[in-house]
C-alpha positions, 0 to 999 in steps of 0.5 A: 526584415522582421520575423513573420507573425504567428498569424502569417505562419499559420496562414501560409501553412494552411495554404500549403496543406489545403490540397493535402487530404488525410482520408479515413482509410489513411487514418485507419492505416496509421492507427493499425501501424501505431503501437499503443504504449503500455500506459495507453492500454485499457483495462477492464476490471469486473465490479465483482473482482474490485468488490472482492479486493475491497472486502479482502482489504477491509477484512485484513485490516480488521483482523490486523486490528483485532490481533493488536487488541488480542496481543495486549489482552494476551499480555495481560492474561500472561501477567496475571498467570505469572502473578498467580503462580508466584503467590502459589509458590510463595515467592517472597521477592516480588518482581516489578518487571513489565512483560513485553510481547515481541516476535510471538514471545513474551519477555521480561523488560529486564531481560531485553535491557540486559541483552542490549548491555552486553 
């Protein structure tokens, strides 16, 4: 005996279930007892809330980029002030060191490198 084909199995199943009727009342009962999974829940987000979040993200990015630009301009201002103070004091030796802005402070490159050498 060979295995029954898919067509034979399907027709036998349809004959068996021909008398079974799944009414609307039965459908509603099943759906009432079924618990929706977490991912199948419908979430409604008002358009104004979505727009507000988008605006906040855009404003945050703009401020972040603006702060990055201002920190480099702040660094240039600090270098100019230090050079001017050195000229006013009359310091003969000229420092060729770079200033590095890091963690809210301004440091000489040599100071940071010496800290790593210890």
